[in-house]
N, C-alpha and C positions, 0 to 999 in steps of 0.2 A: 373656424379657427383653432377650436379646438382638436379637429381631427388630423388635419397637417401636422400638429405639435405632437399629437401623440403617436402618429406614423413615424415620425422622425426619431421620436423616444427609443421605439419600437425596436425601431431598425440601428440605432447607438447602443443598444442594451449588447448584442454579443462582441461588439467592437471594444466595447470598454471591460466587460468579462474578459475577454482574453488580453487587454492592455493590462489592466491592473490586477486581475486575480488569476499569477499565472499557474496555477496546479489545474485551470480548465483548458491549458494547452495540452494534458492527455488527450485529451477528445479530439484532435485532430492534429498530430504532433509534426506529421509532412511538414503543414504550413510553418513551424518553429525550423525546419531546415534539416529534419529529422530524418532516416529512411530507415523504413519498415518494410520485413520481411515474414508474411504469417502475424505472430503474434509477440515478434522480437523486435524491437526498434533501437537506434541506434544512431548518433552523432558522426561516429566513425567507422566506416563500413571494414576497415581492415581488422576490427575485434566483433563484428556482428556471431562468428564462431565461437569465441569467448563466450560472449554475452547468451548465446543459443545454449551453450553447456551448463553455464549457472543457473538458467531459467528452467531446462529440461529436468536438471537435479532437482530443484526446489522444486519445482510442480511433484515430482514423485515420491521426494521426502513428504512434503504434507501430506499428498492423499494415502501413502502409507502410514505415518503416523495418525491421521486426525480425521480422516474421511476424502469423498469426492468431491470434485468442485463442481456446482452447476453451470459455471460458464467459466471457462478460462481466461483470467484476464489478459492484458496488453502490459506488457511489459517496457519502459524505456530504460537504458540505460547510456547514462552522461560519462563520458572519460574525460571531458572537460570542463575546468570551472566557468567557462563560459557559458556551456549548457545547463550546467545545472543552476547557476543565475537566473536562465531564460526559463525553467520553470521553476522558480522560486525558493531553491534552498540557500537558507544560511548559515546555519551550524550542521543540519540534520546529516545522514546519511541516508535516508532512504523515508519515504511516505506512499502511501496508496490513499487514489481518491475514489471515494467510495466503493462500489465494484465496477467501476469505469477502467482501472488500469494501475498501477507500479510506478513510481519511478525511482531508478536506484541514480545516486550521485558522482559523480568520478571521486569519491573517497568511500562510496556503499559496496564496490563489485564482489564482497565476502559474502559466502554462501549464505551464512547466517542472516546476512540481514534480507537479503532474498527472500527465502523460508520466514521470515518475521512478518514483509509485507504481506505476502499471501495467505499467511495466518490472519491477518487483520482484513485481508478480504475475503477469504471463508467467514470470519466473525459477521462481515455486515452481508453475507447470502444468507446465513441462517437464520441472523436475529435482526435484520434490517440498517444499513447506515446510519439513520437519523437516529434512530434508538438504539442503537450502540454507541454513538455519540453523548445523546443526551440523557440517557438512563441507565447507562449498564456501569458500574462502577471500574472507576481507573485500576483497582489491583489486577482485575479479571482481564478490561482490554489489554493492556499493557502486561501485566503479568504474565499471560496464556502464549502472548509472542514471545518472549524474552524465553521461558521457559520450554516451551514444546520446537522452537526453532531450533535449540541447544546453543544460543548463543553461549563461546565460552569465557566469557568475561565473569569471571566469579565479583571480579572486584566493582561490580556497579555504583554508581553514587546514589543515593538516596535521592527520592522514593523508590527509585527501579530496583532496587535491591529489595526492598519490601515487598513492591507491587511480585515481585516473581515469588517472593516467598510464601505471600498470601495465596496466590494462585495452586502453588505446588502443595500446601495442606490441602486446600480444598477439593483440588483435581483429585488426591488421592483418597479421598470420602466417596467422592461423586464417581471415578473410574471413565475410562473413555469410553464406556456404552452410554451412559447416562449423559455423556459432555453436554451436547446440546440442548436435552430435555432440561438437566437442569440450567445449564445458562439462559433458559429462555424463561424461568421462576427466579432469578438474581433481582 
């Protein structure tokens, strides 16, 4: 009796994750009606060139200013609110899903949002996704992404403005060459 129930539960788990944990859709965006060409995915194929341009510019920027990626992530660009909602967006402009990929909402196609999420991806690569989420200070996680993405919004609300400031003070002392070694110590 236990084995059939365990088997059914095991088979139902991926379906439940897909239905209720929408960021999981990053792992197989084609199942959500998204078209992928290489590492760039869109819900509107007419915007593929634009999405690819944003992605490639952000990759170059982050690699030039922070360092090389171990693995280049998949990027999903939603151009409609329906697509954004299908990936779990409520109010955010973009998010990353560990080292699996980044998702840009229909409101987040600005270059600094793409760079911001790629920075989070790089943090996860260097320091570990779970470790970043559970053990690294928020001022480091978010402050680094807001600062090094060159987010132009100086009027960020608190606590985001404070996170950026705290990171910039820390980074000035540490420097680019020691970034990951010192981040590991936080």
